[in-house]
Structures are given as structure tokens and as C-alpha cells.
C-alpha positions as CSV (number, residue, x, y, z in Angstrom):
1,M,-144.8,11.8,-206.4
2,S,-143.6,8.3,-207.1
3,A,-141.5,6.0,-205.0
4,S,-138.4,7.0,-207.0
5,V,-138.4,10.2,-205.0
6,V,-136.8,8.3,-202.2
7,E,-133.6,8.4,-204.1
8,T,-133.4,12.2,-204.2
9,A,-131.4,13.2,-201.1
10,P,-129.9,16.6,-200.3
11,P,-126.8,17.0,-202.4
12,E,-123.4,17.4,-200.7
13,S,-123.3,21.1,-201.5
14,R,-126.6,21.8,-199.7
15,R,-125.7,20.1,-196.4
16,P,-125.6,22.6,-193.5
17,E,-122.1,23.6,-192.7
18,E,-120.8,23.1,-189.2
19,P,-121.7,26.3,-187.3
20,E,-119.0,28.1,-185.4
21,E,-121.5,29.7,-183.0
22,P,-124.8,28.5,-181.5
23,V,-127.4,28.1,-184.2
24,S,-130.4,30.4,-184.0
25,S,-133.9,29.2,-184.5
26,W,-134.1,31.1,-187.8
27,R,-130.9,29.5,-189.0
28,L,-132.2,26.1,-188.0
29,F,-135.5,26.8,-190.0
30,R,-133.5,28.0,-193.0
31,D,-131.2,25.0,-193.1
32,T,-134.2,22.7,-192.8
33,M,-136.0,24.1,-195.9
34,P,-133.8,22.4,-198.5
35,L,-134.5,19.2,-196.8
36,L,-138.3,19.7,-197.3
37,L,-138.0,21.0,-200.8
38,C,-136.1,17.9,-202.0
39,H,-139.5,16.3,-202.3
40,R,-141.5,19.3,-203.6
41,G,-144.5,17.3,-204.8
42,W,-145.1,15.6,-201.4
43,F,-144.4,18.8,-199.6
44,A,-147.0,20.8,-201.6
45,A,-149.6,18.0,-201.2
46,V,-149.2,17.9,-197.5
47,L,-149.3,21.7,-197.2
48,V,-152.5,22.0,-199.3
49,V,-154.4,19.3,-197.5
50,T,-153.3,20.6,-194.1
51,V,-154.5,24.2,-195.0
52,L,-157.9,23.0,-196.4
53,N,-158.5,20.9,-193.4
54,A,-157.7,23.8,-191.0
55,V,-160.0,26.2,-193.0
56,L,-163.0,23.8,-193.2
57,D,-163.2,22.8,-189.6
58,P,-164.2,26.3,-188.1
59,M,-166.8,26.7,-190.9
60,Q,-169.1,24.5,-188.7
61,G,-169.5,27.5,-186.4
62,V,-171.3,29.4,-189.2
63,V,-173.9,26.6,-189.6
64,I,-174.3,26.2,-185.8
65,K,-175.1,29.9,-185.4
66,K,-177.6,29.9,-188.3
67,V,-179.4,26.8,-187.0
68,T,-179.4,28.1,-183.4
69,D,-180.9,31.4,-184.5
70,G,-183.5,29.5,-186.5
71,L,-184.4,27.2,-183.6
72,A,-184.9,30.2,-181.4
73,G,-187.4,31.7,-183.8
74,K,-191.1,31.1,-183.9
75,G,-193.4,29.4,-186.3
76,G,-191.8,27.6,-189.2
77,A,-188.4,29.4,-188.8
78,A,-187.0,26.4,-186.8
79,G,-188.0,23.9,-189.5
80,D,-186.7,26.2,-192.3
81,A,-183.3,26.5,-190.5
82,M,-182.9,22.8,-190.2
83,I,-183.9,22.2,-193.9
84,Q,-181.6,25.0,-195.2
85,Y,-178.4,24.5,-193.2
86,I,-178.2,20.8,-192.1
87,P,-177.2,19.7,-195.6
88,W,-174.4,22.2,-195.5
89,Y,-173.3,20.8,-192.2
90,I,-173.3,17.3,-193.6
91,A,-171.3,18.5,-196.6
92,I,-168.7,20.1,-194.2
93,L,-168.4,16.8,-192.2
94,I,-167.9,14.8,-195.4
95,G,-165.2,17.3,-196.6
96,L,-163.5,17.0,-193.2
97,A,-163.5,13.2,-193.4
98,I,-162.0,13.3,-196.8
99,F,-159.2,15.8,-196.0
100,Q,-158.4,14.0,-192.7
101,F,-158.0,10.7,-194.5
102,M,-155.8,12.4,-197.1
103,E,-153.7,14.1,-194.4
104,K,-153.1,10.9,-192.5
105,S,-152.2,9.0,-195.7
106,L,-149.8,11.7,-196.8
107,K,-148.1,11.7,-193.4
108,G,-147.4,8.0,-193.9
109,F,-145.9,8.6,-197.4
110,Y,-143.9,11.8,-196.6
111,D,-142.5,11.1,-193.1
112,P,-140.2,8.2,-194.2
113,L,-138.6,10.4,-196.9
114,I,-137.7,13.0,-194.3
115,T,-136.2,10.4,-192.0
116,F,-134.1,8.9,-194.9
117,A,-132.8,12.3,-195.9
118,L,-131.8,13.2,-192.3
119,Q,-130.0,9.9,-192.0
120,R,-128.1,10.6,-195.2
121,I,-127.1,14.0,-194.0
122,Y,-125.8,12.6,-190.7
123,L,-123.9,9.8,-192.4
124,G,-122.4,12.2,-194.9
125,R,-120.8,14.4,-192.2
126,R,-120.0,12.0,-189.3
127,T,-116.4,12.0,-188.3
128,D,-116.3,9.1,-185.7
129,D,-116.5,5.3,-186.2
130,D,-118.3,4.6,-182.9
131,L,-120.8,2.0,-184.2
132,T,-123.1,2.3,-181.1
133,A,-123.2,6.0,-181.4
134,I,-124.0,5.8,-185.1
135,I,-126.8,3.4,-184.5
136,S,-128.2,5.6,-181.7
137,R,-128.1,8.7,-183.9
138,L,-129.7,6.9,-186.9
139,Q,-132.5,5.3,-184.8
140,Y,-133.3,7.9,-182.2
141,D,-131.9,11.3,-183.4
142,C,-133.1,11.1,-187.0
143,R,-136.5,9.8,-185.9
144,D,-137.1,12.6,-183.4
145,A,-135.5,15.1,-185.8
146,R,-138.2,14.2,-188.3
147,K,-140.9,15.1,-185.7
148,A,-139.3,18.6,-185.4
149,V,-139.4,19.0,-189.1
150,E,-143.1,18.0,-188.9
151,V,-143.7,21.1,-186.9
152,Y,-142.6,23.2,-189.8
153,V,-144.5,21.2,-192.4
154,R,-147.9,20.6,-190.8
155,D,-148.3,22.1,-187.3
156,I,-147.3,25.7,-188.0
157,P,-149.5,26.0,-191.2
158,A,-152.5,24.2,-189.6
159,I,-152.3,26.3,-186.4
160,T,-151.9,29.6,-188.3
161,V,-154.7,29.0,-190.8
162,G,-157.0,27.6,-188.1
163,L,-156.6,30.6,-185.8
164,I,-157.1,33.1,-188.6
165,T,-160.2,31.3,-189.8
166,V,-161.7,31.2,-186.3
167,F,-161.2,34.9,-185.7
168,V,-162.5,35.8,-189.2
169,V,-165.7,33.7,-188.6
170,Q,-166.2,35.4,-185.3
171,W,-165.6,38.9,-186.6
172,S,-167.9,38.4,-189.6
173,L,-170.9,37.0,-187.7
174,S,-170.6,38.4,-184.2
175,P,-167.7,40.9,-184.0
176,E,-168.5,42.2,-180.4
177,W,-167.5,38.8,-179.1
178,L,-164.1,39.0,-180.6
179,P,-162.4,40.6,-177.6
180,A,-163.7,37.8,-175.4
181,L,-162.2,35.2,-177.8
182,L,-158.9,37.1,-177.6
183,L,-159.1,37.1,-173.8
184,I,-159.1,33.3,-173.9
185,A,-156.4,33.0,-176.5
186,V,-153.6,35.3,-175.2
187,P,-153.2,33.9,-171.7
188,N,-153.0,30.3,-173.1
189,L,-150.3,31.3,-175.5
190,A,-148.3,32.8,-172.6
191,L,-148.9,29.6,-170.6
192,T,-147.6,27.5,-173.5
193,L,-144.4,29.4,-173.8
194,W,-143.8,29.3,-170.0
195,L,-144.3,25.5,-169.8
196,G,-142.1,24.8,-172.9
197,R,-138.8,25.7,-171.1
198,P,-138.7,22.7,-168.7
199,I,-139.7,20.4,-171.5
200,R,-136.8,21.5,-173.7
201,R,-134.4,21.2,-170.8
202,S,-135.5,17.7,-169.8
203,N,-135.4,16.5,-173.4
204,R,-131.8,17.7,-173.9
205,E,-130.9,15.7,-170.8
206,M,-132.8,12.7,-172.2
207,F,-130.8,12.7,-175.5
208,I,-127.5,12.6,-173.6
209,A,-128.8,9.7,-171.6
210,V,-129.9,7.8,-174.8
211,T,-126.3,8.0,-176.1
212,D,-124.9,6.8,-172.8
213,V,-127.2,3.8,-172.8
214,A,-126.1,2.9,-176.4
215,R,-122.4,3.1,-175.4
216,S,-123.0,0.9,-172.4
217,A,-124.7,-1.8,-174.5
218,S,-122.1,-4.6,-174.0
219,P,-122.2,-7.9,-172.1
220,D,-119.2,-6.7,-170.1
221,T,-120.9,-3.6,-168.8
222,M,-124.3,-4.8,-167.7
223,D,-124.2,-3.0,-164.3
224,E,-123.3,0.3,-166.0
225,L,-126.1,-0.3,-168.6
226,H,-128.7,-0.8,-165.8
227,K,-127.6,2.5,-164.2
228,K,-127.7,4.4,-167.5
229,Q,-131.2,2.9,-168.3
230,E,-132.5,4.0,-164.9
231,S,-131.1,7.5,-165.5
232,L,-132.7,7.6,-169.0
233,Y,-136.1,6.4,-167.5
234,G,-136.0,9.2,-164.9
235,R,-135.4,11.8,-167.7
236,I,-138.2,10.3,-169.8
237,W,-140.6,10.4,-166.8
238,R,-139.9,14.1,-166.2
239,R,-140.4,15.0,-169.8
240,E,-143.7,13.1,-170.2
241,S,-144.9,14.6,-166.9
242,W,-144.2,18.1,-168.0
243,M,-145.8,17.5,-171.5
244,G,-149.0,16.0,-169.9
245,F,-149.3,18.8,-167.4
246,S,-149.0,21.4,-170.1
247,E,-151.7,19.8,-172.3
248,V,-154.1,19.4,-169.3
249,M,-153.6,23.0,-168.2
250,M,-154.3,24.3,-171.7
251,Q,-157.6,22.4,-171.8
252,F,-158.5,23.5,-168.3
253,T,-157.8,27.3,-168.7
254,I,-159.6,27.4,-172.1
255,W,-162.9,26.0,-170.9
256,I,-162.8,27.7,-167.5
257,G,-162.3,31.0,-169.3
258,C,-165.2,30.2,-171.7
259,L,-167.6,29.4,-168.8
260,V,-166.7,32.6,-166.9
261,I,-167.3,34.7,-170.0
262,V,-170.6,33.1,-170.9
263,F,-171.8,33.4,-167.3
264,A,-170.8,37.0,-167.2
265,A,-172.5,37.7,-170.6
266,R,-175.8,36.3,-169.4
267,T,-175.7,38.1,-166.0
268,I,-174.0,41.5,-166.7
269,P,-173.9,41.9,-170.5
270,G,-174.0,45.7,-170.4
271,R,-170.8,45.9,-168.3
272,L,-169.0,43.7,-170.8
273,G,-170.2,45.9,-173.8
274,L,-172.2,43.0,-175.2
275,S,-175.5,44.0,-176.8
276,D,-176.1,40.8,-178.7
277,V,-176.4,37.8,-176.3
278,S,-178.9,35.9,-178.4
279,P,-178.8,32.1,-178.4
280,G,-177.1,32.2,-181.8
281,S,-174.4,34.5,-180.7
282,L,-173.7,32.5,-177.6
283,A,-173.7,29.2,-179.6
284,L,-171.3,30.8,-182.1
285,F,-169.0,31.9,-179.3
286,V,-169.0,28.5,-177.6
287,A,-168.5,26.8,-180.9
288,N,-165.6,29.1,-181.8
289,V,-164.0,28.5,-178.4
290,H,-164.2,24.8,-179.3
291,F,-162.7,25.4,-182.7
292,L,-160.2,27.8,-181.1
293,S,-159.2,25.3,-178.5
294,K,-158.0,22.9,-181.2
295,P,-155.2,25.3,-182.6
296,L,-154.5,26.6,-179.2
297,I,-154.0,23.1,-177.8
298,N,-152.1,22.2,-180.9
299,I,-149.8,25.2,-180.3
300,G,-149.0,23.7,-176.9
301,K,-148.5,20.2,-178.4
302,A,-146.4,21.5,-181.3
303,Y,-144.3,23.7,-179.0
304,N,-143.8,20.8,-176.6
305,K,-143.0,18.5,-179.6
306,F,-140.5,21.0,-181.0
307,C,-138.9,21.6,-177.6
308,S,-138.5,17.9,-177.1
309,T,-137.2,17.1,-180.6
310,E,-135.3,20.3,-181.6
311,P,-132.1,19.0,-179.9
312,A,-132.3,15.9,-182.2
313,L,-132.7,18.1,-185.3
314,R,-129.7,20.2,-184.3
315,R,-127.6,17.0,-183.7
316,A,-128.7,15.5,-187.0
317,L,-127.8,18.6,-189.0
318,Y,-124.7,20.0,-187.1
319,E,-123.2,17.6,-184.6
């Protein structure tokens, strides 16, 4: 994984062909994979660190349950729980710090390579000589297209592994609380998908406005440039508003659902089919809601990011 890997770009024969029909999401993913695999070493390193980070984070819930159960005990049980499990918790925190540092560092190393490769793909298949359009595509489209590729490389593996780990931890330590965890997760996934539509629509409009601004960048067309900039700003405002609203609603619905379920578990546990409402089980459930909220909110963020940058990836690969 040396600096010389920058020179390895997708060969001509592997560039996506101009599609005759609208490109499906599966076709877009398939055409993006050769781009990622041009730098296999970096791709593997990013994937491994991302997965390890996603697995280790929910492991804190195991320690929280054991310590809470110990603190609820009598005599020397509380002290024994602290002595036995706190070192494990510290070890988890140290591991998370190391993996998060590695993840951020690898992001800085790997992202420019993807941007360079996208720029080469676009320059290798462009058919017009409009300099302003070329600069706009290289600067904006390829930069945002790289963010869409990032969803494939980091967001999807981290979210998938994180969700699986949270549910496995819940099932192994307190399985009767698993339906309650699912009750929080499923509505939020539906909310994410519903809010992604206006984000995708507003971002497509924004990319058109960016190109219009670039083409109006001339001393002789300053009035037109101002109008195009105002139009672009309006589209950016709408997109950012929808993205912010989506993330806030995700946080709100997750924790409101958690509070409702915890309150019901303490007041009418029998009707919910919960026989174990011990402090440890409640602490594990709340901790898992916290750890579940991360991948769920990241689903919203990743979906919003992909909806807002997917048009740029399509433009870089096909248009």
C-alpha cells in the first residue's frame, strides 16, 4: 500500500460502457467494484478496520449488564463485579480508540485514490470540450461521487456488522427483550427510506444548478451568474433542510420508543411477556438501544448521503 498505487487507474477496457437504458442500482454497484479493487490493499485494510470497529463497540453492552447485575447484588458482589469487569471495559475502550484512529487515517489515505480514479474515468470518456463543464465535473461530481463510493466501502459493512452484533448480544444475554429491540429498529428503517426520496430529488436539481453556475462564470454574464447562484443556494438549502430533519427524526423516534418500552416494562411487564426486568436486563436493553441507534442513525446518514451523491456517481461513470 505505497504511494505508487496512485498510478494504478482503471484500464480502458474496464471503464463502464455507456448504458442504453437507465442504470439500475445493482448495475451501478457492479460497475463501481472494479474502481474499488484497483487498490486492493487499501480496500482490504479499510474493510477490516471498519468491521472490527463495528464489532467491538456493542461489546460494551456485555460489560454494562454484568456490572449492573453485580451492583444490584448484596454483600461483596458489587465490588467483585467492578474488579472483574471494569478492566475488560477499559480494554474495549482502548481497542475502540485504536481502531477509530486507524479508520480515520485510512480514510485520508484511501479517499484521494478513489477521487483520482473517478477523474480519470470521466476524462477518458468525455466527448465535449467545454472547459467550465469539465472543471465543474472534476471538482464537484468526482468529489461527491467519491462520497457515494464511500457508502459501499465503509457505511454498508459497518452498519451491517453493527446491527448483527447488537442483536446477537441482546439474544445471547437477554433474548426476551429482542422483540422490543426490533420494534424500535423497523419503524426507523421505514422512516429513513421515506425521507430519502425528497433528498434524492433535491440533490439532482442541485447538480443541474452547479453546472449552470459554472457555465455562467464569465465577466460578461454577471447578472445571469447571480441568478444561477441564487437558484443553486435555494436547492442547497432544501437538501440540507431535508437531511437535517431526517437525522433529527431518527434520534427522536429511537429514544422515544426506548422510553415507552422501558416504562411499560416496569409497569406492565406481564402483558409484554417480559419475565426478566432486572436492573441488568434493563441496563443491557438501554445500552443496546444506544448501540443500535448508531447503525440506525448511520443508515439514515448513509442513505441520505447516497441519495445526495448517487447522481454524481452516475454522471462520473456514464454521462
